[in-house]
RODO-2510 file (C-alpha; in nm, 4 decimals, decimal comma):
residues 543
     n   res          X          Y          Z
     1     m     2,8394    -2,6598     2,8743
     2     d     3,2163    -2,6748     2,8323
     3     i     3,3575    -2,8219     3,1568
     4     q     3,7341    -2,8134     3,1881
     5     t     3,9383    -3,0184     3,4303
     6     v     4,2505    -2,8198     3,5136
     7     e     4,5529    -2,9969     3,6505
     8     t     4,7016    -2,8336     3,9597
     9     g     4,8929    -2,9127     4,2769
    10     p     4,8895    -2,8126     4,6463
    11     i     4,9686    -2,4479     4,7273
    12     n     5,1202    -2,3694     5,0648
    13     g     4,9375    -2,1424     5,3058
    14     q     4,5786    -2,2490     5,2531
    15     k     4,4974    -2,3427     5,6129
    16     p     4,1773    -2,1638     5,7133
    17     g     4,1671    -1,9645     6,0392
    18     t     3,8758    -1,8871     6,2709
    19     s     3,6912    -1,7126     5,9832
    20     g     3,8044    -1,8891     5,6713
    21     l     4,1122    -1,8138     5,4624
    22     r     4,2560    -1,4606     5,4561
    23     k     4,5511    -1,3536     5,2484
    24     k     4,6735    -1,0534     5,0566
    25     t     4,4509    -0,9889     4,7543
    26     k     4,7377    -1,0489     4,5090
    27     v     4,7886    -1,3949     4,6646
    28     f     4,4249    -1,4848     4,5987
    29     m     4,4665    -1,3503     4,2459
    30     g     4,7684    -1,5711     4,1798
    31     p     4,7614    -1,8707     3,9433
    32     h     4,5251    -2,1454     4,0702
    33     f     4,5145    -2,0066     4,4281
    34     l     4,1438    -1,9174     4,4435
    35     e     4,0438    -2,2171     4,2280
    36     n     4,2377    -2,4597     4,4449
    37     y     4,0745    -2,3347     4,7613
    38     v     3,7256    -2,3297     4,6135
    39     q     3,7601    -2,6858     4,4844
    40     s     3,8968    -2,7882     4,8272
    41     i     3,5851    -2,6436     4,9897
    42     f     3,3620    -2,8355     4,7545
    43     d     3,5500    -3,1605     4,8101
    44     g     3,5742    -3,1001     5,1846
    45     i     3,1961    -3,0779     5,2206
    46     g     3,1346    -3,3912     5,0166
    47     g     3,0845    -3,2246     4,6790
    48     v     2,8180    -2,9797     4,5562
    49     s     2,6347    -3,1920     4,3010
    50     g     2,2650    -3,1082     4,3210
    51     k     2,3231    -2,8546     4,6003
    52     t     2,2250    -2,4947     4,6481
    53     l     2,4726    -2,2403     4,7909
    54     i     2,4528    -1,8754     4,8833
    55     v     2,7300    -1,6609     4,7337
    56     g     2,8152    -1,2998     4,8199
    57     g     3,0643    -1,0669     4,9804
    58     d     3,1463    -0,7299     5,1183
    59     g     3,2326    -0,5610     4,7894
    60     r     3,6054    -0,5339     4,8443
    61     y     3,8530    -0,5408     4,5564
    62     f     3,8365    -0,8713     4,3599
    63     n     3,4920    -0,9554     4,5032
    64     e     3,2981    -0,9622     4,1749
    65     r     3,5784    -1,1321     3,9785
    66     a     3,6110    -1,4051     4,2408
    67     i     3,2326    -1,4617     4,2415
    68     q     3,2366    -1,5242     3,8678
    69     v     3,5082    -1,7884     3,9164
    70     i     3,3102    -1,9489     4,2008
    71     l     2,9917    -1,9600     3,9914
    72     r     3,1702    -2,1285     3,7023
    73     m     3,3213    -2,3835     3,9384
    74     m     2,9871    -2,4504     4,1016
    75     a     2,8334    -2,5185     3,7631
    76     a     3,1228    -2,7439     3,6628
    77     n     3,0856    -2,9434     3,9865
    78     g     2,7152    -3,0009     3,9373
    79     a     2,5520    -2,7507     4,1704
    80     s     2,1843    -2,6956     4,0969
    81     r     2,1436    -2,3347     4,2145
    82     a     2,3484    -2,0375     4,3308
    83     i     2,1746    -1,7561     4,5184
    84     v     2,3841    -1,4430     4,4728
    85     g     2,3505    -1,0922     4,6172
    86     q     2,3026    -0,8208     4,3500
    87     n     2,6397    -0,6866     4,2354
    88     g     2,7950    -0,9590     4,4494
    89     l     2,7061    -0,7782     4,7728
    90     l     2,5826    -0,9676     5,0788
    91     s     2,6623    -0,8904     5,4389
    92     t     2,7753    -1,1858     5,6473
    93     p     2,4693    -1,1827     5,8784
    94     a     2,2418    -1,1455     5,5750
    95     a     2,4092    -1,4477     5,4164
    96     s     2,3604    -1,6464     5,7357
    97     n     1,9925    -1,5479     5,7350
    98     l     1,9497    -1,6546     5,3729
    99     i     2,1149    -1,9919     5,4314
   100     r     1,8677    -2,0570     5,7097
   101     k     1,5601    -1,9087     5,5464
   102     r     1,6095    -2,0823     5,2119
   103     g     1,7334    -2,4083     5,3621
   104     t     2,0431    -2,4172     5,1462
   105     d     2,3473    -2,6438     5,1774
   106     g     2,5588    -2,3541     5,3018
   107     g     2,7250    -2,0548     5,1469
   108     l     3,0521    -1,8973     5,0332
   109     i     3,1204    -1,5569     5,1889
   110     l     3,3875    -1,3418     5,0341
   111     s     3,5278    -1,1081     5,2936
   112     a     3,8260    -1,0330     5,5166
   113     s     3,5873    -0,8684     5,7646
   114     h     3,7472    -0,5658     5,9297
   115     n     4,0761    -0,5917     5,7344
   116     p     4,1509    -0,3243     5,4735
   117     g     4,0728    -0,3879     5,1075
   118     g     4,2339    -0,3104     4,7743
   119     p     4,4862    -0,4608     4,5304
   120     d     4,7623    -0,4336     4,7921
   121     e     4,5466    -0,5193     5,0912
   122     d     4,3436    -0,8202     5,2086
   123     f     4,0932    -1,0662     5,0727
   124     g     3,9201    -1,3630     5,2276
   125     l     3,6830    -1,6551     5,1640
   126     k     3,4963    -1,8779     5,4055
   127     y     3,2378    -2,1517     5,3919
   128     n     2,9324    -2,1404     5,6203
   129     g     2,7390    -2,4556     5,6825
   130     p     2,3676    -2,5357     5,6526
   131     n     2,2971    -2,3856     5,9959
   132     g     2,4226    -2,0511     5,8664
   133     g     2,7326    -2,0486     6,0848
   134     p     3,1064    -2,0777     6,0125
   135     a     3,2259    -2,4225     5,9227
   136     s     3,2948    -2,6471     6,2198
   137     e     3,6513    -2,7403     6,3030
   138     g     3,5857    -3,0889     6,1605
   139     v     3,4768    -2,9485     5,8232
   140     t     3,7592    -2,6923     5,8272
   141     d     4,0059    -2,9753     5,8808
   142     k     3,8655    -3,1650     5,5828
   143     i     3,8916    -2,8554     5,3625
   144     f     4,2510    -2,7955     5,4655
   145     a     4,3409    -3,1632     5,4167
   146     r     4,2115    -3,1379     5,0615
   147     t     4,4293    -2,8372     4,9880
   148     t     4,7331    -3,0508     5,0658
   149     d     4,6666    -3,3228     4,8123
   150     i     4,4555    -3,1542     4,5389
   151     t     4,5448    -3,2556     4,1863
   152     s     4,2814    -3,0806     3,9741
   153     y     3,9770    -2,8532     3,9730
   154     k     3,6726    -2,8198     3,7525
   155     i     3,5554    -2,4974     3,5893
   156     v     3,3127    -2,4010     3,3132
   157     e     3,4419    -2,1904     3,0281
   158     g     3,1994    -1,9172     2,9306
   159     e     3,0883    -1,5592     2,9658
   160     d     3,0272    -1,3877     3,3000
   161     v     2,6851    -1,4110     3,4562
   162     d     2,4950    -1,0852     3,4849
   163     i     2,4784    -1,0247     3,8629
   164     a     2,3976    -0,6560     3,8275
   165     s     2,0257    -0,7204     3,7803
   166     t     1,7968    -0,9376     3,9934
   167     g     1,6222    -1,2445     3,8621
   168     d     1,7058    -1,6003     3,7492
   169     k     1,9953    -1,6564     3,5077
   170     t     2,1491    -1,9792     3,3873
   171     l     2,5057    -2,1036     3,3713
   172     g     2,5067    -2,4396     3,2000
   173     d     2,2627    -2,6520     3,3940
   174     m     2,2836    -2,4362     3,7084
   175     v     2,0366    -2,1580     3,7948
   176     v     2,1903    -1,8372     3,9188
   177     e     1,9303    -1,6487     4,1235
   178     v     2,0375    -1,2847     4,1768
   179     i     1,8486    -1,1298     4,4721
   180     d     1,8089    -0,7991     4,6466
   181     p     2,0718    -0,8357     4,9213
   182     v     1,8803    -0,6202     5,1746
   183     a     1,5124    -0,7268     5,1531
   184     d     1,5155    -1,0546     5,3486
   185     y     1,7430    -0,9168     5,6189
   186     a     1,5359    -0,6015     5,6673
   187     a     1,2214    -0,8162     5,7041
   188     l     1,3925    -1,0246     5,9683
   189     m     1,4934    -0,7126     6,1680
   190     e     1,1337    -0,5860     6,1556
   191     n     1,0210    -0,9159     6,3106
   192     l     1,2711    -0,8906     6,5946
   193     f     1,2313    -0,5302     6,7022
   194     d     0,9595    -0,2784     6,7824
   195     f     0,9981    -0,0570     6,4770
   196     d     0,7099     0,1647     6,5880
   197     a     0,8835     0,2406     6,9166
   198     i     1,2113     0,3217     6,7374
   199     k     1,0236     0,5420     6,4922
   200     g     0,8735     0,7238     6,7875
   201     l     1,2190     0,7803     6,9372
   202     l     1,3616     0,9106     6,6116
   203     s     1,0627     1,1404     6,5545
   204     s     1,1047     1,2948     6,9018
   205     g     1,4217     1,4843     6,8113
   206     f     1,6568     1,1964     6,8998
   207     t     1,9418     1,2086     6,6491
   208     i     2,1756     0,9358     6,5290
   209     s     2,4855     0,8907     6,3154
   210     f     2,5741     0,5551     6,1625
   211     d     2,9131     0,5260     5,9933
   212     a     2,9062     0,2402     5,7384
   213     m     3,2801     0,2939     5,6741
   214     h     3,2375     0,2617     5,2966
   215     a     3,1480    -0,1022     5,3494
   216     v     2,8645    -0,3438     5,2854
   217     t     2,6353    -0,2317     5,5703
   218     g     2,5739     0,1040     5,3990
   219     p     2,2791    -0,0128     5,1848
   220     y     2,1304    -0,2050     5,4790
   221     a     2,1545     0,0901     5,7158
   222     k     2,0110     0,3331     5,4627
   223     a     1,7187     0,1043     5,3901
   224     i     1,6401     0,0324     5,7565
   225     l     1,7470     0,3357     5,9577
   226     e     1,6530     0,6095     5,7147
   227     h     1,3841     0,4661     5,4891
   228     r     1,1932     0,2332     5,7267
   229     l     1,2586     0,3988     6,0609
   230     g     1,2621     0,7596     5,9587
   231     a     1,6090     0,8744     6,0674
   232     a     1,7001     1,1992     5,8988
   233     e     1,8516     1,1795     5,5539
   234     g     2,2290     1,1764     5,6001
   235     s     2,2145     0,9949     5,9348
   236     v     2,4005     0,7123     5,7578
   237     v     2,7393     0,8294     5,6317
   238     n     3,0009     0,6605     5,4119
   239     a     2,7130     0,4473     5,2884
   240     t     2,8375     0,3425     4,9435
   241     p     3,0466     0,0239     4,9435
   242     s     3,3903     0,0826     4,8021
   243     p     3,6484    -0,1730     4,6797
   244     d     3,9100    -0,0142     4,9084
   245     f     3,6635     0,1083     5,1766
   246     g     3,7344     0,4689     5,0813
   247     g     4,1017     0,4147     5,1468
   248     g     4,0293     0,3452     5,5119
   249     h     4,0320     0,0539     5,7495
   250     p     3,6798    -0,0876     5,7994
   251     d     3,7274    -0,1751     6,1658
   252     p     3,4666    -0,0182     6,3951
   253     n     3,6805     0,0965     6,6835
   254     p     3,7834     0,4424     6,8177
   255     i     4,1046     0,4384     6,6106
   256     w     3,9694     0,3610     6,2681
   257     a     3,6275     0,5207     6,3182
   258     k     3,7852     0,8482     6,4295
   259     e     3,5514     1,0530     6,2123
   260     l     3,2523     0,9190     6,4097
   261     m     3,4330     0,9540     6,7438
   262     d     3,5149     1,3175     6,6762
   263     r     3,1517     1,3817     6,5788
   264     m     3,0197     1,2147     6,8909
   265     h     3,2547     1,4115     7,1184
   266     g     3,1944     1,7432     6,9392
   267     p     2,9715     2,0353     7,0460
   268     d     2,6812     1,9274     6,8175
   269     a     2,7047     1,5548     6,8806
   270     p     2,4073     1,3368     6,7928
   271     d     2,2415     1,1407     7,0741
   272     f     2,3586     0,8036     6,9418
   273     g     2,6397     0,6871     6,7178
   274     a     2,7360     0,3534     6,5694
   275     a     2,9627     0,2025     6,3090
   276     s     2,9954    -0,1346     6,1366
   277     d     3,2783    -0,3144     5,9614
   278     g     3,3625    -0,4476     5,6155
   279     d     3,1153    -0,7347     5,6006
   280     g     2,8596    -0,6033     5,8524
   281     d     2,9121    -0,8438     6,1409
   282     r     3,0794    -0,6071     6,3907
   283     n     2,9627    -0,2890     6,5569
   284     m     3,0763     0,0043     6,7640
   285     i     2,8348     0,1916     6,9965
   286     v     2,8909     0,5543     7,1045
   287     g     2,6782     0,7912     7,3022
   288     k     2,7127     1,1665     7,3200
   289     g     3,0635     1,1966     7,4665
   290     c     3,0532     0,8313     7,5735
   291     y     3,2274     0,5348     7,4100
   292     v     3,0755     0,1962     7,5013
   293     t     3,3243    -0,0932     7,5058
   294     p     3,2101    -0,4093     7,3230
   295     s     3,2180    -0,6024     7,6519
   296     d     2,9940    -0,3420     7,8206
   297     s     2,7660    -0,3332     7,5193
   298     l     2,7146    -0,7100     7,5403
   299     a     2,6322    -0,6836     7,9080
   300     v     2,3858    -0,3944     7,8575
   301     l     2,2108    -0,5732     7,5712
   302     a     2,1759    -0,8919     7,7737
   303     a     2,0418    -0,7035     8,0768
   304     n     1,7815    -0,5193     7,8724
   305     a     1,7007    -0,7584     7,5887
   306     t     1,3488    -0,8272     7,7097
   307     l     1,2527    -0,4705     7,6069
   308     a     1,2568    -0,5950     7,2465
   309     p     0,9686    -0,8191     7,1183
   310     a     1,1883    -1,1088     7,0098
   311     y     1,3316    -1,1520     7,3620
   312     r     1,0337    -1,0685     7,5849
   313     d     1,0110    -1,4271     7,7070
   314     g     1,3659    -1,4080     7,8454
   315     l     1,7034    -1,5462     7,7436
   316     k     1,7960    -1,9159     7,7415
   317     g     2,1575    -1,8340     7,8220
   318     i     2,4466    -1,6064     7,7336
   319     a     2,7842    -1,6875     7,5818
   320     r     3,1031    -1,4840     7,5554
   321     s     3,4476    -1,5494     7,4211
   322     m     3,7151    -1,6026     7,6881
   323     p     3,9015    -1,2708     7,6235
   324     t     3,5766    -1,0771     7,6608
   325     s     3,5297    -0,9140     7,9994
   326     a     3,3247    -1,0874     8,2703
   327     a     3,0743    -0,8000     8,2781
   328     v     2,8050    -1,0157     8,1187
   329     d     2,8701    -1,3011     8,3653
   330     r     2,7141    -1,0987     8,6501
   331     v     2,4127    -1,0183     8,4315
   332     a     2,3608    -1,3884     8,3669
   333     e     2,3983    -1,4592     8,7409
   334     k     2,1283    -1,2051     8,8262
   335     l     1,9005    -1,3404     8,5560
   336     g     1,9546    -1,6951     8,6788
   337     i     2,0712    -1,8289     8,3459
   338     d     2,3878    -1,9998     8,2256
   339     c     2,6850    -1,8067     8,0958
   340     y     2,9298    -1,9927     7,8702
   341     e     3,2951    -1,8989     7,8183
   342     t     3,4165    -2,0139     7,4726
   343     p     3,7278    -1,9740     7,2618
   344     t     3,7450    -1,6790     7,0188
   345     g     3,5551    -1,7529     6,6998
   346     w     3,1820    -1,7388     6,6320
   347     k     3,1705    -2,1027     6,5300
   348     f     3,1996    -2,1975     6,8976
   349     f     2,8728    -2,0150     6,9665
   350     g     2,6944    -2,2080     6,6943
   351     n     2,6644    -2,5320     6,8936
   352     l     2,5199    -2,3477     7,1931
   353     l     2,2690    -2,1602     6,9771
   354     d     2,1631    -2,4705     6,7811
   355     a     2,1189    -2,6595     7,1092
   356     g     1,8981    -2,3870     7,2556
   357     r     2,1426    -2,3189     7,5387
   358     a     2,2149    -1,9525     7,4505
   359     t     2,0215    -1,6617     7,3067
   360     i     2,2750    -1,3789     7,2997
   361     c     2,6503    -1,4120     7,2338
   362     g     2,9359    -1,1667     7,2111
   363     e     3,3031    -1,1048     7,1703
   364     e     3,5271    -0,8200     7,2844
   365     s     3,6271    -0,7685     6,9196
   366     a     3,3000    -0,5794     6,8592
   367     g     3,0892    -0,8793     6,7576
   368     t     2,7445    -0,9413     6,9141
   369     g     2,4490    -1,1394     6,7979
   370     s     2,1638    -1,3696     6,8912
   371     d     1,9934    -1,6874     6,7797
   372     h     1,8240    -1,5130     6,4870
   373     v     2,1279    -1,6078     6,2713
   374     r     2,4522    -1,7990     6,3302
   375     e     2,6885    -1,5045     6,2867
   376     k     2,7598    -1,1903     6,4801
   377     d     2,5467    -0,9075     6,3462
   378     g     2,6468    -0,5405     6,3581
   379     l     2,3194    -0,3793     6,2539
   380     w     2,1211    -0,6126     6,4829
   381     a     2,3208    -0,4805     6,7779
   382     v     2,2511    -0,1169     6,6735
   383     l     1,8781    -0,1863     6,6398
   384     l     1,8597    -0,3576     6,9800
   385     w     2,0335    -0,0585     7,1321
   386     l     1,7795     0,1751     6,9690
   387     n     1,4906    -0,0466     7,0818
   388     i     1,6211    -0,0282     7,4420
   389     l     1,6694     0,3474     7,4233
   390     a     1,3193     0,3868     7,2781
   391     q     1,1845     0,2242     7,5944
   392     k     1,4285     0,3723     7,8495
   393     r     1,4276     0,7256     7,7091
   394     q     1,7621     0,8158     7,8690
   395     p     2,1035     0,9090     7,7264
   396     v     2,3543     0,6353     7,6513
   397     a     2,5922     0,7641     7,9175
   398     q     2,3215     0,7465     8,1845
   399     l     2,2228     0,3956     8,0784
   400     i     2,5824     0,2801     8,1091
   401     a     2,6300     0,4532     8,4472
   402     d     2,3098     0,2911     8,5811
   403     h     2,4317    -0,0494     8,4572
   404     w     2,7659    -0,0078     8,6357
   405     t     2,5933     0,0941     8,9581
   406     q     2,3788    -0,2186     8,9442
   407     f     2,6381    -0,4720     8,8262
   408     g     2,9798    -0,3178     8,8853
   409     r     3,2228    -0,1956     8,6204
   410     n     3,4808    -0,4118     8,4463
   411     y     3,7543    -0,1717     8,3441
   412     y     3,8760    -0,3265     8,0188
   413     s     4,1114    -0,2629     7,7291
   414     r     4,2789    -0,4505     7,4466
   415     h     4,6315    -0,3695     7,3320
   416     d     4,7277    -0,4957     6,9866
   417     y     5,0891    -0,5418     6,8687
   418     e     5,0428    -0,5910     6,4962
   419     a     5,2601    -0,7539     6,2314
   420     v     5,5064    -0,8985     6,4820
   421     e     5,7547    -1,1379     6,3231
   422     s     5,5861    -1,4768     6,3608
   423     d     5,8840    -1,6596     6,5176
   424     l     5,9302    -1,3815     6,7723
   425     a     5,5598    -1,3793     6,8581
   426     n     5,5582    -1,7557     6,9150
   427     r     5,8738    -1,7359     7,1249
   428     l     5,7204    -1,4690     7,3509
   429     m     5,4147    -1,6900     7,4069
   430     d     5,6325    -1,9963     7,4667
   431     d     5,8433    -1,8102     7,7217
   432     m     5,5310    -1,7143     7,9216
   433     r     5,3907    -2,0637     7,8860
   434     t     5,6983    -2,2275     8,0350
   435     k     5,7056    -2,0086     8,3478
   436     m     5,3305    -2,0106     8,4033
   437     s     5,3198    -2,2911     8,6601
   438     d     5,5724    -2,1139     8,8854
   439     l     5,3925    -1,7796     8,9004
   440     p     5,1007    -1,8329     9,1454
   441     g     5,1927    -1,6784     9,4807
   442     t     5,4664    -1,4576     9,3341
   443     e     5,4612    -1,0872     9,2554
   444     v     5,4856    -0,9316     8,9156
   445     a     5,5317    -0,5548     8,8989
   446     g     5,3900    -0,5275     9,2517
   447     l     5,0818    -0,7443     9,1817
   448     k     5,0371    -1,0832     9,3395
   449     v     4,9553    -1,3600     9,0931
   450     e     4,6637    -1,5786     9,2123
   451     a     4,6459    -1,8183     8,9195
   452     a     4,7746    -1,8764     8,5649
   453     d     4,6628    -2,1212     8,2983
   454     e     4,6186    -2,1828     7,9278
   455     f     4,2524    -2,1813     7,8323
   456     s     4,1018    -2,5041     7,7082
   457     y     3,7362    -2,5455     7,6080
   458     n     3,5211    -2,8532     7,6474
   459     d     3,2142    -2,8058     7,4272
   460     p     2,9077    -2,8969     7,6369
   461     v     2,7100    -2,9943     7,3290
   462     d     2,9334    -3,2210     7,1223
   463     g     3,2111    -3,2939     7,3741
   464     s     3,4890    -3,1622     7,1485
   465     v     3,7973    -3,0126     7,3143
   466     s     3,9764    -2,7006     7,1909
   467     k     4,3163    -2,6473     7,3519
   468     n     4,5744    -2,3660     7,3528
   469     q     4,3177    -2,0836     7,3326
   470     g     4,5076    -1,8173     7,5237
   471     l     4,7312    -1,7595     7,8253
   472     r     4,5510    -1,6240     8,1324
   473     f     4,6983    -1,4586     8,4429
   474     y     4,4857    -1,3591     8,7430
   475     f     4,5893    -1,1114     9,0125
   476     e     4,4696    -1,0413     9,3635
   477     g     4,1938    -0,7766     9,3655
   478     g     4,0062    -0,9006     9,0552
   479     g     4,2584    -0,8211     8,7849
   480     r     4,3244    -1,0340     8,4765
   481     v     4,5453    -1,0276     8,1682
   482     v     4,5135    -1,2560     7,8663
   483     f     4,7585    -1,3053     7,5776
   484     r     4,6538    -1,4442     7,2412
   485     l     4,7951    -1,4652     6,8905
   486     s     4,5296    -1,3482     6,6441
   487     g     4,4300    -1,5516     6,3433
   488     t     4,2704    -1,2689     6,1445
   489     g     4,5784    -1,0957     6,0044
   490     t     4,7494    -1,1648     5,6706
   491     e     5,1149    -1,0974     5,7540
   492     g     5,3273    -1,1673     6,0599
   493     a     5,1366    -1,2169     6,3835
   494     t     4,9232    -0,9929     6,5961
   495     i     4,9734    -1,0331     6,9694
   496     r     4,6547    -0,9305     7,1492
   497     v     4,6790    -0,8339     7,5164
   498     y     4,3485    -0,8118     7,7103
   499     i     4,3557    -0,6230     8,0391
   500     e     4,0675    -0,6234     8,2911
   501     r     3,9845    -0,5187     8,6433
   502     l     3,6555    -0,5348     8,8340
   503     e     3,5467    -0,2241     9,0293
   504     l     3,2480    -0,2479     9,2629
   505     d     3,2849     0,0940     9,4339
   506     p     3,0395     0,3350     9,2596
   507     s     3,2599     0,6336     9,3551
   508     a     3,5496     0,4852     9,1554
   509     m     3,3662     0,3963     8,8318
   510     q     3,4337     0,7097     8,6334
   511     q     3,8103     0,6794     8,5871
   512     d     3,9858     0,6699     8,2513
   513     a     4,0220     0,3030     8,1668
   514     q     4,3958     0,3187     8,0886
   515     e     4,4612     0,4899     8,4212
   516     a     4,2475     0,2436     8,6134
   517     l     4,4297    -0,0467     8,4452
   518     a     4,7814     0,0994     8,4675
   519     p     4,9104    -0,1462     8,7301
   520     i     4,7844    -0,4492     8,5324
   521     i     4,9246    -0,3069     8,2051
   522     k     5,2638    -0,2747     8,3726
   523     a     5,2407    -0,6328     8,4967
   524     a     5,1444    -0,7527     8,1476
   525     e     5,4482    -0,5874     7,9929
   526     t     5,6707    -0,7330     8,2682
   527     l     5,5314    -1,0792     8,2124
   528     s     5,5653    -1,0755     7,8366
   529     r     5,8626    -0,8430     7,7790
   530     i     5,6702    -0,7464     7,4731
   531     r     5,8021    -0,3954     7,4371
   532     a     6,1612    -0,4892     7,5021
   533     e     6,1545    -0,7857     7,2639
   534     t     5,9699    -0,6156     6,9786
   535     g     6,1523    -0,2872     7,0207
   536     r     5,8242    -0,0960     7,0216
   537     s     5,7308     0,1910     7,2450
   538     g     5,3761     0,0579     7,2859
   539     p     5,0859    -0,1197     7,1129
   540     d     4,9793    -0,0248     6,7629
   541     v     4,6093    -0,0083     6,8591
   542     v     4,4495     0,0475     7,1987
   543     t     4,0757    -0,0105     7,2319
***
């Protein structure tokens, strides 16, 4: 085995975000960039000598080439085994499951999630720990620190490993085990849900449409929904993973999944629609003529989870990210269980799940999951919805309406201002931060401010503190607006504005969300001066 030690030096811009490192694909393809970051991961976790790691990704452009580099670096650094998805494919929740099931030392997941793919688009890489979840902040800090003082990396020179066929291969002294990426995940789903009940629903004339958005969930959805559960052939569309996601944007929301939205609001709409993102960890749920917000979906799943076998004994607790609506809070209150409010980022849920404090977690950005893995899981959410519908036997719109009647409706929307110049975005946030303490008791655009703060999280499990997690403004009458800078983009900054209002009057629960939220939207724009300062007529994306 010819191991080379390549001299290098620190490369700026390798600080991981909430889900690893994301950059333009051509940046990752630049000299030493990928290799530096991979070696920094290895060094940051204490080396990989004798260790086993899961490796796989969402199939975007550069996925297979990057995997070959990672395998050669693993071998050079003394790893004993790499478990790789066939053709380099492995959804993020499937990777989390494999880490846990096989008891590995973690895994490297190649994905930029819901970001577009291609030579001119985005690429990403993150390390997940032995619990199957994203690296803790402590580990992430060590990885980043190593990127700032790295002097060399190790790599084996040799031919590519055949990852197109399953079975054991060798690379020097390391075993490369190429596996079916779907099998273990599908078996897990069958253990969690009542597949017979879902089969009965689908054989009764109930129709579905699942848009895999040319991303990694396609093979999983075909295998489970069509082949195991009996959904009609063609129920899963855009099922073949594509390096550029078919030229689209693999983000399951009404804007980017317009094809599905049009189908679900058309004259021959199926009974149930869903979509998933690039790496399979997000979901969108749609009924016939009825879009379900991610916050409402989380609340409905939590309220009805005991209809599925895995959750029949009840939930230990629920957790949501701070920007997610408080709809699930009232579910937790009725169930008599704890509800935790965490910063954005699935890693914050990991401690709660590992400590047995929460069973179901969710984020407004279309991520929901449970303690079966340590990642959000798009197809899991779809299957839980189908399990609930198989028991309830009512349309999605009726299920949502009944939920609102019981718990109240949280009108909710997110407005994204994308690719804002970073200095301007930070100045807008700083301006709001400086005037925050003077706002309570004053009026903004006709609304009285009750409270304002910057969210800080004290982890109840390990005692760690995460500060500066978003600016929050509360208004009389149950309204709230939150401002955050997103860490998932690859250029400029995305300012996310979250708008929410609680409605308890059943006769007022069928309004259009943007109309119901109009006064708070106006107050948010007045507070931030976001339109005036950016020169934009409105947000780039409204969900």
